C-alpha positions as CSV (number, residue, x, y, z in Angstrom):
1,M,226.4,61.3,-56.6
2,I,225.5,58.4,-59.0
3,P,228.7,56.9,-60.6
4,H,229.0,58.1,-64.2
5,H,230.2,54.7,-65.3
6,A,226.5,53.7,-65.0
7,V,225.3,56.5,-67.2
8,G,224.0,55.4,-70.6
9,H,225.1,58.7,-72.2
10,P,228.3,60.7,-71.9
11,A,228.5,62.6,-68.6
12,A,229.5,65.7,-70.5
13,V,227.3,68.7,-70.5
14,A,227.6,71.8,-72.9
15,P,226.0,71.2,-76.3
16,Q,228.6,71.1,-79.0
17,A,228.4,69.9,-82.6
18,G,229.6,66.4,-83.1
19,P,230.9,64.9,-86.3
20,S,227.5,63.9,-87.5
21,G,225.8,67.1,-86.4
22,Q,224.6,65.6,-83.1
23,R,225.2,67.6,-79.9
24,R,227.8,66.6,-77.4
25,F,227.7,68.0,-73.8
26,T,230.3,69.3,-71.4
27,R,229.3,69.7,-67.8
28,E,230.3,73.4,-67.6
29,G,227.8,74.4,-70.3
30,S,224.8,72.3,-69.3
31,T,221.5,74.0,-68.7
32,H,220.7,74.2,-65.0
33,M,217.2,72.8,-64.2
34,K,214.9,73.8,-61.4
35,I,212.5,71.0,-60.9
36,S,209.4,71.6,-58.7
37,L,207.4,68.7,-57.3
38,L,205.6,70.6,-54.5
39,G,202.7,71.5,-56.7
40,P,202.0,70.6,-60.4
41,L,205.2,69.2,-61.9
42,E,207.3,72.1,-63.3
43,V,210.7,72.3,-64.9
44,L,212.4,75.6,-65.4
45,D,215.8,76.4,-67.1
46,A,218.4,78.7,-65.6
47,A,216.7,81.8,-67.0
48,G,213.3,80.8,-65.5
49,G,211.9,79.6,-68.9
50,R,209.4,76.8,-68.6
51,I,210.7,73.5,-70.1
52,T,208.3,71.1,-68.6
53,P,207.6,68.2,-70.9
54,S,204.2,68.4,-72.6
55,S,203.8,64.7,-72.9
56,L,201.8,63.2,-70.0
57,R,203.9,60.0,-70.1
58,Q,207.2,62.0,-70.0
59,R,206.0,64.0,-67.0
60,M,205.0,60.8,-65.2
61,L,208.4,59.3,-65.9
62,L,210.3,62.4,-64.9
63,A,208.2,62.8,-61.7
64,R,208.7,59.2,-60.7
65,L,212.5,59.4,-61.2
66,C,212.6,62.7,-59.2
67,V,210.7,61.3,-56.3
68,D,213.8,59.1,-55.7
69,A,216.4,61.4,-57.1
70,G,219.9,60.0,-56.8
71,R,218.6,56.5,-56.2
72,V,217.9,53.7,-58.7
73,V,214.3,53.1,-59.5
74,S,213.6,49.6,-60.8
75,A,212.1,48.9,-64.2
76,H,209.1,47.3,-62.4
77,Q,208.5,50.5,-60.3
78,L,208.7,52.7,-63.4
79,L,206.3,50.4,-65.3
80,S,203.9,50.6,-62.4
81,A,204.0,54.4,-62.5
82,L,203.6,54.7,-66.3
83,W,201.0,52.1,-66.8
84,P,199.1,51.7,-63.5
85,S,196.3,49.5,-64.9
86,E,197.3,47.7,-68.1
87,R,200.9,47.5,-69.4
88,P,201.9,47.1,-73.1
89,R,202.7,43.6,-74.2
90,T,206.3,44.6,-74.7
91,S,206.5,46.7,-71.6
92,L,210.3,46.8,-71.1
93,T,210.7,47.9,-74.7
94,A,208.1,50.6,-74.2
95,L,209.9,51.7,-71.0
96,Q,213.2,52.0,-72.9
97,V,211.5,54.0,-75.6
98,N,210.2,56.4,-73.0
99,I,213.6,56.7,-71.4
100,S,215.1,57.5,-74.8
101,R,212.5,60.2,-75.4
102,L,213.1,61.7,-72.0
103,R,216.8,61.9,-72.7
104,K,216.0,63.5,-76.1
105,Y,213.8,66.1,-74.3
106,L,216.6,66.9,-71.9
107,A,219.1,67.3,-74.8
108,N,216.8,69.5,-76.7
109,A,216.5,71.7,-73.6
110,G,220.3,71.9,-73.4
111,V,220.5,69.5,-70.4
112,D,223.0,66.6,-70.4
113,P,220.9,63.5,-71.4
114,G,223.2,61.6,-69.1
115,T,221.3,63.1,-66.2
116,V,219.1,60.0,-66.7
117,V,221.4,57.2,-65.6
118,T,221.1,53.6,-66.6
119,A,221.7,51.0,-63.9
120,P,221.8,47.2,-64.1
121,D,218.2,46.9,-62.7
122,G,216.6,50.2,-63.6
123,Y,217.2,53.9,-64.0
124,A,218.0,57.0,-61.9
125,I,218.2,60.7,-62.3
126,D,221.2,62.6,-61.1
127,L,220.2,66.0,-59.9
128,E,223.4,66.9,-58.1
129,C,223.9,69.9,-60.4
130,H,220.2,70.9,-60.5
131,Q,217.7,72.3,-58.0
132,L,214.9,70.1,-56.6
133,D,212.3,71.9,-54.4
134,V,211.5,68.9,-52.2
135,R,215.2,68.5,-51.4
136,D,215.4,72.3,-50.5
137,F,212.2,71.9,-48.4
138,R,213.6,69.0,-46.4
139,G,216.9,70.8,-45.9
140,L,215.3,73.9,-44.5
141,V,213.0,71.8,-42.2
142,A,216.1,70.0,-40.9
143,E,217.9,73.3,-40.3
144,A,214.9,74.6,-38.5
145,R,214.8,71.5,-36.3
146,Q,218.5,72.2,-35.4
147,S,217.8,75.8,-34.7
148,D,215.0,74.9,-32.4
149,R,217.3,72.5,-30.5
150,E,219.7,75.3,-30.1
151,R,216.9,77.5,-28.8
152,R,217.1,79.9,-31.8
153,T,213.3,79.9,-32.0
154,E,213.0,83.1,-34.0
155,F,215.4,81.8,-36.7
156,A,213.7,78.4,-36.8
157,T,210.3,80.1,-37.6
158,R,211.9,82.0,-40.5
159,Q,213.4,78.7,-41.9
160,L,210.1,76.9,-41.6
161,R,208.3,79.8,-43.4
162,Q,210.9,79.7,-46.1
163,A,210.4,76.0,-46.5
164,L,206.6,76.3,-46.7
165,S,206.9,79.1,-49.2
166,L,208.3,76.5,-51.7
167,W,204.8,74.9,-52.0
168,R,202.8,75.9,-55.1
169,G,199.8,73.7,-54.7
170,D,198.9,70.0,-54.7
171,P,201.8,67.8,-55.7
172,F,201.4,66.0,-59.0
173,R,197.9,67.3,-59.4
174,D,197.7,66.2,-63.0
175,L,199.5,62.9,-62.5
176,R,197.5,61.3,-59.7
177,D,196.2,58.5,-61.9
178,S,199.4,56.9,-61.0
179,V,199.0,55.2,-57.6
180,V,202.7,55.5,-57.0
181,L,202.7,59.3,-57.5
182,E,199.5,59.6,-55.5
183,C,201.3,57.9,-52.6
184,A,204.3,60.1,-53.0
185,A,202.1,63.2,-53.1
186,R,200.5,62.2,-49.8
187,A,203.9,61.6,-48.2
188,F,205.0,65.1,-49.3
189,E,201.8,66.6,-47.8
190,E,202.4,64.8,-44.5
191,E,205.9,66.5,-44.4
192,R,204.3,69.8,-45.1
193,N,201.6,69.3,-42.4
194,A,204.3,68.4,-39.8
195,A,206.1,71.6,-40.8
196,Y,202.9,73.7,-40.3
197,E,202.4,72.2,-36.8
198,R,205.9,72.9,-35.8
199,L,205.8,76.4,-37.1
200,I,202.6,77.3,-35.3
201,Q,203.9,75.8,-32.1
202,L,207.1,77.9,-32.3
203,E,205.0,81.0,-32.9
204,L,203.0,80.2,-29.8
205,D,206.2,79.7,-27.9
206,L,207.3,83.2,-28.9
207,G,204.1,84.6,-27.6
208,R,202.8,85.6,-31.1
209,H,199.3,84.2,-30.6
210,Q,197.6,87.4,-31.8
211,H,199.6,87.4,-35.0
212,I,198.8,83.8,-36.0
213,I,195.1,83.7,-35.4
214,G,194.2,84.8,-38.9
215,E,196.7,82.3,-40.3
216,L,195.2,79.5,-38.2
217,Y,191.7,80.3,-39.3
218,E,192.9,80.0,-42.9
219,L,194.6,76.7,-42.2
220,T,191.7,75.2,-40.3
221,S,189.4,76.2,-43.2
222,R,191.7,74.3,-45.6
223,F,192.0,71.4,-43.2
224,P,188.7,71.2,-41.4
225,T,189.3,68.0,-39.5
226,W,193.0,68.6,-38.5
227,E,192.6,68.5,-34.7
228,T,196.1,69.8,-33.8
229,L,195.6,73.0,-35.8
230,H,192.2,73.5,-34.1
231,A,193.8,73.0,-30.7
232,Q,196.5,75.6,-31.5
233,L,193.8,78.0,-32.7
234,M,191.8,77.5,-29.5
235,I,194.9,78.3,-27.4
236,A,195.8,81.3,-29.5
237,L,192.3,82.7,-29.1
238,Y,192.2,82.0,-25.4
239,R,195.5,83.8,-24.8
240,G,194.1,86.7,-26.8
241,G,191.2,87.0,-24.4
242,R,188.7,85.4,-26.8
243,T,187.5,82.5,-24.6
244,A,184.0,82.2,-26.1
245,E,185.5,82.1,-29.6
246,S,188.0,79.4,-28.5
247,L,185.1,77.2,-27.3
248,T,183.2,77.9,-30.6
249,V,186.1,76.5,-32.5
250,Y,185.9,73.3,-30.5
251,E,182.2,73.0,-31.1
252,A,182.6,73.6,-34.8
253,I,185.1,70.8,-35.3
254,R,183.2,68.5,-33.0
255,R,180.0,68.9,-35.2
256,R,182.0,68.3,-38.3
257,L,183.7,65.2,-37.0
258,V,180.4,63.7,-35.8
259,A,178.5,64.6,-39.0
260,E,181.1,63.6,-41.5
261,L,183.0,60.8,-39.8
262,G,180.8,59.6,-37.0
263,I,183.5,60.2,-34.4
264,E,184.0,62.4,-31.4
265,P,187.1,64.6,-31.0
266,S,190.2,63.0,-29.7
267,G,190.9,62.9,-26.0
268,S,193.7,65.4,-26.6
269,L,191.3,68.0,-28.1
270,K,188.7,67.4,-25.4
271,R,191.4,68.1,-22.7
272,I,192.2,71.4,-24.4
273,Q,188.5,72.3,-24.3
274,L,188.4,71.4,-20.6
275,A,191.5,73.5,-19.9
276,V,189.8,76.5,-21.6
277,L,186.6,76.0,-19.6
278,R,188.6,75.8,-16.4
279,Q,190.8,78.8,-17.5
280,D,193.7,76.6,-16.7
281,D,197.0,78.5,-16.0
282,Q,198.8,76.1,-18.2
283,L,197.2,77.7,-21.2
284,E,198.8,81.1,-20.5
285,F,202.1,82.2,-22.0
286,P,204.8,81.1,-21.4
287,V,203.7,77.5,-21.0
288,P,204.8,74.0,-22.0
289,R,203.9,73.1,-25.6
290,V,200.5,71.9,-26.6
291,A,201.6,68.3,-26.2
292,A,202.6,68.9,-22.6
293,I,199.3,70.5,-21.8
294,V,197.5,67.5,-23.2
295,V,199.6,65.0,-21.3
296,G,199.4,67.0,-18.1
297,E,195.7,67.1,-18.1
298,A,195.4,63.3,-18.8
299,G,195.1,62.4,-15.2
């Protein structure tokens, strides 16, 4: 938790009338926020009401702080997010104004304005008492990893599916003019992609190749040059007795890679194709994971 001595506003939280009519806050009565970054930025209150800021600049500022929730974001980093091309002449003053407006937005929504913390070299957002979807996503993925290590594969697949269900679309879809948020979005997407790969591999380990073929076709349609997913689809089809279709998947991605990128499939994907052609026993269930098949065929 961020120390409250650094907070520029009282750490209190339930709105109460102050002597001049201004609201004070006590932590017990603060509105609980649910902030979603795994899709277009969205902020909901405890009742599910939408309280996302309407101002583009406020959304960019809130999003940038939430990317590093609980950590100080320097003034320079915030300025780069808010004004990616040309900064105002009095940029630090403009930043302070936007911080003040964000705090006012929070207060009007019934949220402690001290949630935005002032530090000596920047600002931070303290979301300890609030929900952040990317934090929930990472927690579930970590739990799934632990379940997998403990050989609780079925439970691990449920945890990964729960994690992936938190995604609502492209992160920061309307904020990608900011290079910083574009990079953050890509980093989130890489975490999602790794979760997809792990989930599909665990489903294959459980012998559910028939059940995930449709899902894999949908994923390879969304990500047409993602070779690992195509390899997993080829194996699922092969195990389901659809050898010709498995080889068709290989030819389709090969044509796309050559036509769009001027490259041949990786050696890993070629070895999967060769294993299918040979009707290699390693492709049958139960077998080592896809990575083991690829390495085993390397020689």
